[in-house]
Residue, then its C-alpha position, 0 to 999 in steps of 0.5 A: m268218362i261215363k262215371q263223370f257223366f252220371a255224377s254230374l247228372l246226379l248233382f244236377g238232379w240234387v240241385v233241381i230237387a233243392q230248388a223245388a222245395i222253395f215256394a214264394f208267397d207274393f202279397d199285394d199288401p205289406k200288412k198281409e205279409a206281416r200277418f203271414m210272418q206272424f202266424s208262421a211264427e205262432l203256428r207249429c209244424l205238426v211233423c217237426q213239432n219243435q219248429t214253427l211253420a216258418d222254420s220247417n221244410a216239411g211237406l205238411a208245413l208247406d201245405l199249412r203255409k199255403e192254407l194260411y196264405r189263402l186265408i190271409n188273402a181271403e181277408a180272414s180275421d186272426k180269430e178265424i185263422k186260429d179257429f180254422m187251424v185249431s178245428r182242423y189240427g187241434d190245440f197242438v198246432l198253436y205254439n202257445p195253446p190255451i190252458k184248458a182241460t185238454t191241454y193240461l198235459l201240454w202245460f203241466g206235463p214237464f213240471l210233473l215229470v221233473s217233480i216225479g224225477l226229483i222225488l225219486m232222486v231224493r228217495v234213492s239218495r236217502k236209501v243209499g245214504q242210510q246204507t252207507t252210514q252203518t257203523l263198523s263192527a269192532e273187528d272191522q274198526q280194528r282192521v281199519q286201524q291196522l291198515l292205517a298204521e301200516k300205511k303210515e309205516n310205508 
């Protein structure tokens, strides 16, 4: 009986915690809501890094969505919103950061890593290929012929 009470209390606690994570944003204009959704899809969660603000449940993502909500309701322009987010969190907050000296690694780093990997793979495979194409000595060739002849007999 006591175990059931604590189990139901624990379950109730989980339900309350799960409901606490839901935060609704009410807009008086559908255009503002559309802008909010657009920016939520264009801005990256800095904790999750591979999720947009719209997709993330992280606390920082909620804070960024609240800030975005405040800026949109304050009639900030798209440029002002992006400038605010970039000045506060850097270019990494944008899912499509601009190409400039500070973001070269973001844009070209993956291509550089793949290129280095391909070059290493070609060099290693050439070394292995050179090692396996060595000719057999006369004794080794005779031994191979002998083994092949024994295999045919069996």
